[in-house]
N, C-alpha and C positions, 0 to 999 in steps of 0.2 A: 878824898880817900875812903868815905865814907858811901859815897854814891857810885866809885868804881867797885866798892865791893858788895854793892847791891847790884851792881847791874852783874856782878857775876853771878851771884845765886839766884839772878832773876835768870839769865840765860840757862843756869845748874839744871834750875827745876823745867824750863821749856824742853831740855834736849832729854832729860830723865825717862819721863815718860815714851817719846819716842825710839828710845833706845829698847826698852821692856816691850817693847811693839815688835821691834826689828827680831828682838831675841826668839818671841813666839812666831814671829809669822817665817823664822830660818828651821824651826823645831818642827812646822809643820809643813815644810820644804818636801816635795817625794822623793826625793835622794834620802835629805838625812833620814827617812822615816826608814828605806829602804835599807841603810847602813846599820841602822837598831833592827829591825826584821833580820840580818843577815848574821847580828850578832847572837842574837835568841838560838837561831837555825843551826849556827857553830857550837852556841853553849851545849844543845840538845844534841848535834850529832858525834862532839867527843862524847857527851855524858854516855852515849848511848854505844859508841866505841869502847867506851871506858868498861862499862857493864857487860859487853861482850868477851873482850880479851880477859877480863880477871875472873868472868866464869868458868872460859875454858880453860884459862892457867892455876886455876886456886880452888875450883870447886870439883873436887876427888879427895876421897880420905879412905884410905884401908880400912877393915873390921872384921873380929871376928864373929860371925854368926853361927852358933852350934858349934859343930865340927869342921866346918869349912873357911876359910878364910876370903869374904870378899871385896869387892872395890865399890866407894860409892860413888856415883860422878853426876852432876847438874849439870845440865844446859838448856840454853832458852828454849822456849819454847809458845806456839798459841793458843794449843789445846789442854797440854799438860799431860798427864798420866806416868807411868813405871814401864819399868822393861825390864823382865828379870833375864840375866843373858845368861848360859850356861854351854859354853864354849865346847864342841864344836854340835851339841845336838841341837842347839834352837833357843829360841828365846820364848818368853810369857810376857804380853802384853796384857797392863791391869790398867783399867780406867779409874786409877787410885783419886784424882782429883782433878781442879780445873785449876785456872789460870797460867801464865807464862815459864813457869820452871817443869822443867821434865827429869824423871828421876833415873838413874840407869844403873842396877845392881847386877855388878861381874861375876858371877862364881867361882872363885880359883879353887886353889887343892884342898882335897880332903885330909885333913890330921889322923892316920892310923888310932892313934892313941888314944884319942879323944872319942872316937868310932867305937873300939871296941869296948872302951869304959862305961857307952850306954848297953851293950849287950850283958856286959858284965852284971850290970845292976841295974835293975828293971824299973826301978823307981826312980834313974836319973832320967830315962827319958821323958816324963813328966816336967821334971827339974829345967830339962834342956828346951824344952818347949816353951815354957815360960822364960829360960831368960832368955831365948832368941827372941823373941819378941823385945826385949827388954834390952839386946843385942843391936837391931835395928833401929830402936828409938833414939838410945846413944848416940850409933852410926850419923843416924839423921842429923839431929842435933847439932853435930860436932860440925859435919859436911855444911849445916847453916850458916855458921859463924865461920867460920874456915870462909866460904864462898863470900857472905858479907865484908868482912877485912879484904880479901884478895879483890872484889870491884871497886872497895871506896879508895886504895892503893895503886890500881892499873889506871881510876878513872883522873886523879891527882897527878899521878905523872905525866899521863897523856896534856892535861887541861895547860899544865906547868911547859908544856915543849909546845905547846898551839900556841896558847896565849899570851904568854911569857906575863901574866898580869895578876897578883894577887887575889883581888877580889874575883875575879870571872872564875880563877882556878878554885874556890872555895866554894862558889855558886856551883858547878859542876860537881866538884865533889859531895857537895851534902845533896843535891840533886840527885845521883849515883846510888846513896845511900838511902834517901826516900825512895826511887824505885825497886830496890832490890828487895830492903826489908815489907815493904808492901805484897810484892810475889809474893814472895815466903808467905808474908803472915796471909793470904789471900789462899798458895796452896795447903795450909796448915788449916786454915777456914773451912774447905770445903771437903778435908781427908774423906774418905770413903771403906772403910777397914774392910766392907763385905764384897768389897772387887775382888779380892783375893779368891774369892770361892768362885767368880766367873772367869778366870782367866780364856785369852785366846793367843792360840799356839801357832808357832811358828819353827821350821827346819825340819828335825826329824823328831821333834817332840807335838807334831801333830797328831802324833799316834799315840800319845801319852796317855790318855782316857782309857781307850781300847789294851793297853797293855799294863797300867795299873788297876784298874777295874775303879772300884768306889773308895777313896784313898780312908773315908774316917773306918770302915770295916777291915781294910786292911792293919789301919794303924791300929787296933784294935786287937786283929788278932794278932799283930808282931808281938805286942804288948805281951800277949799268953804266951804265944812262941818264945821271949826272952827270959820270962819266968820260967818254962819249964827248960832250961837250958842248964843248970845246975844235976839235976834228976835225969836227965839225959845224958850228961857225961859221967854221972856215978853209975847208971845202968851200965854205960859201955864198960867201965872197969870190972863191976861184978858179972858181966858177960867175959869176960877173959878168964875168970875163976873158974867158971865149966867148961871149958874149953877139953879138959882133961878127961869128962866124961862123952866128948865126941868120939869120933874115930878117930884112932891118933895120928898125925903124921910123925916118924920118929926123927926127934931133931937132932943134926950131924953137921959136924963142919961145913961139911959142904953144901949143906940146905939155905938158900936163898929165898928170902922172904922180901916180896916185893907189893907194895899196894897202889892200887889201882884206882884214883879217882877222875872225876871231869864232870864242866859245865857246873862250875863253884856259883858261877853267874854272883858276885859281890856278895853272898852269905858268909858273915864274919864265925857264925857259928861253923861252918863247913873246918873253918881252920880249928875250932879247940877240938871237934871232933878227931881230926887227921893229927892232930898234935896228941890224943890220947893212946890212938891206935897206934900210931907209932912208938909211942914210948912202953904201951901194953903188951904189945905183938912182937916188939924187936923185928922193926920195918930196918931193912939194908937198906932198901933203894922204894922212892914215891917214884911212879909215872903220869902223870896228866895230860891226857885227850884233850884238853881247849876249852872254849869257852869261860876263860876263869871270870872277867869282864862282862857288863851287859854291853854297854857302846863302843872298847875301844878309846875314851876318851882320856885327859891328863888328867881329870881329879882321880882318876879309877885308878893310874897306872901306880898310887903310892897301897892301892889293894896288896900286890904283890910282895910286903915287905914281911910277913908273916913266915915266909919262904925260906928264910934266913935263918926262923927261930928255930926251925925244925932238924937243924944239922945233919942232917942227911941229902944225900944223891938226890936230886931234885928233875926229872926230866921233861919237859915240856913240849908242846907242839902247840900250834893256834887253834883258833876254832873259827866258825864265821862269826864270832863276836868280839874275835881279839883284831886288835888292829895293831902292824907294826911297831908303831908306838908299847904297846902293850907287852909284846915278845922282848922288845930293847930291854923294860925295864926289869923284866921276871931275866934275862940275861948279866945285869946286872948284883944278880944275889950272889951272893960268896956258894954256894951249892948246887947253882941252877946250872942246868944243860938245854939248849933249847934246838932243837931238830928241824930242819927247817932240807927236804930230800937231802939227809945225812945219816952218817952210820958215827955211834959210840959205844966206848964197853965200858961197864960201869957195876959195882959189884961183882963181878964174873962173867955178866952179860953184855950180848953184843945185842944194840938197840937199834933199830933204824925206824926213823918217822919224817912226816912231811906235814905240812899247816896247810889248813883248807886253803883250798886256791881263791873262795869269796871272803869277802867282808860285807855282809848284812846284817848288821845291828838293827838295822828298822825295815823288820820283812815285809809290814802292810805296803811301803811305799815300793821295795824294789824287785821285779819280777825274779830275780836270783834267789831273793830269800823268801818267795811265796809256795814254794813247791820244788820238786823233782822232775822240771819243763827238759826238753832235749838239750839245751841249752847247757843248763845246770848239770845235766848229767855226762855232759863232754869234759864241763869242765872236772868235775869229783873223779869220775873215770879215769880219767887224762891224771890226776894225782898221783892214783892207784898205781897206775902202766910208768910214771916216770919213780916212784919209790922201786916197783920193781924193779927198774933198771938198773936203781942204786945198788940194790941185793946184788943183783946177778952181779955188779962187776967187785964186790965189798970182795977182802981176802981172805976174812972168816967168816964161818957161818952165821947167820943174823938167828937168833931165838925169837926175838918178839919186833914185832912191826906194829906203828903207832900211825894212826890215820885218826880224824874226828869223826865224818861220816863215813857208816857204817856202809853207804852205795858206793865208796870206795876200792873194797875190799878185794872185790871180782878178779881182778889180777894180781893180787900175789897169792892166789891160791898156789900151793907148791912149792912157793918161796921162800916160807917158814914154817914154824908148826903153829905162833899161836900169832893174832891179829887184834887187838884193844881197842874201841874207838867208842863213842861215845855221842854227843848229838839230840838221840832222840827221845831223851828222858828217859827213858823205860829198858831197865835192865833184858837182856838176850844174851844166852849163849848157843852156839850152833856150829855148823860145821859148813865151811864153802865145799862147792860144787868139785870133786875132787878131777884133779887134771892127769892122763894116763902115763903115769911111769912117775911120778912124784909123787913127796909124800903129802898126809892129809894137814889139813887146814882148819884150826879151832879158830872164831870169830867171838870172841867177847865183845858186848856193847853194852855198858856204864848206864846205869842210872845218873839221877844229880846227885854230885857230892852236897849242893848246895840247896837243896830241895827247889830247885829252878829261879831262884831269890825271891822277889819280887811274885811273881807268875805265880809259883807257888801257895801264893797267898788268897789264889782269885776264885777257886772253885771250892764248891761245898767240902769236897775231901783233901783234905791238904797232902801236897807232893813228899816221899818222905825222902829222904838224907841215906845216899847209896854207898855202899865203898866196897872190894873184895881186896882180900888178900891172897895172892898167889903164892906158893910154895914150890920151887924149883931144886931138883934134885942136881945130884954133883953133874951129871949128865946135861942138866942144864935144859932139862924136859919138867912141863908143869906135871905136878905128881898129886897137887891137892890145892881146892880154896876155899876160903870161906867168904862168903855174903853177908854181907853186915847190912843191916837197915833199919833206921833207926826213924821212929814214928815222926809225921808232920807235926804243924803247927796244932798243939793242945793235945798231942798226943806224946806219951813218954816211954809206949813201949819199943823194945829193943829188938829184936833177931838176928841169930846169927845160925847162918846153915852152910857146915860141911860138906864139900863135895871131893870124896876121894875117888881119884882117876885108877881105873885095874891095870892100863895097860899103857903108862904113857909116853910109847913110841908111837901108838896110834890115837893118841887124844881120848879126848871125853866120848862119852858115845852120848849123841847128840842130835836131834831133824839136822839134815841139808836142810839150809835157805840157800836160795837163787838170787844172786846181784845185779842189779842194772845194767844192761848194757849202753851202748851209744843207739843203738836205734836198730830197725829190720834193713836200712839200706847197707850199713856195714858191717864186715865183719863182725863176729862178737871176740872180746878179751878169751882167752884161755880162763877155763874156769868159771864162766858167767854166762847166766841163762837172761833173757829176758823176761824183765818184770815192769807190772804197771812202778808210776811214778809212787814214791813214798813221802810221808812228809817230814817235814826239816823241825827242827826243834822251835 
């Protein structure tokens, strides 16, 4: 027995080294190495797939940045960077960081309540700038944590489905965690805050530097402007108390007071002044000849919410900066009426109006917005002709016609006694060339009730805020009007100039202004003369 056991032991000793060598030889065979390499590559592919899926699935978060609602998104990238997307205007491209993570900030709707709060309290502007930085920081932090969790979860699920092995699934999850955390850490370590000062522009925003001018100077001017707001409104109230010292328009039950505003261009201060004048002057109807917004975008649509606060009929036509979306937002206000080659009767007055045929918020890149070319003249004059035809068919005599561009006024001569327009940001009152056998027509061009928005802060002399109170007698003829002018940025002067019309049937005694025609090759419209192109707003 002992010999047999010894024999078995010797046999085992002889075969054990051979078995070890066999295992080592097997491990280094080409087929086995390929299988191991395949497992590693599969692990990497599953991890990469999980990172991509998890990033796109969970790498987004909503946050408030100042008065805006924004959506932050992360996506894989080789070079890094940030895009601030402002639909439909375009985007700002920032070289903000390096690394395989790209940040997209999509600016959404504007909260009107918070915006007006900034205007009402000048100190809140500086607070908002500080809180906006903190809002972005908090949003990015939440975005990073959410993305990290989403990536790990997606990778674990994908690895479990592919490998059906706990060990390999854990390896994939750990690798995804390390890669994602490392990518976010690299992006954070290479952050360049100064990149915000050197953006690249895409879309309509390529003209933003030319439109807005120097951002720091405008910010300082706007702060100065907000500080003057209460004094401006107070002066308007005091101005009303001096009306009795002006030539008196005898108030009677038949007198209708109309406030003409135009070209607010997103300036909330315009609404403050409009509300004050509506209350102090006992306004019956407000008419707006367009350009309430700058770009006609969806975020701007919330700006029209102040219309409902006036609690007076508000008649509106589109300007060349207002989109159909803007008009639709105005139409949703309970007291608003939007005219587009149509007629309405409000406050006893029959009013006809047509929107501007153009939509040219970006005047630098749109030929239709850069000047009154022959093609543009055809458009704007055609709008006047359409409205004239509508007025001719109206069963009721039209008292006021509303157009945005005064270049559309020519065809309306003789069809109604008064035409109101805006567009030029410069107030002007004139007569249209009279058509033989027809009534005289007065053209009143309003300035900018919003001081032309941010554009009004570019020059050395700020653009004043203007509006006009029109007084109509029982025959619905203009008997007088008050021109209200509020000083621009840094100025608190408020002026009112009253004009009393001696003969309302003939209209105000003002110069005759020719209007553009379609060109020498075409017969001119009634009441128009050839005129060189005029600038647009």
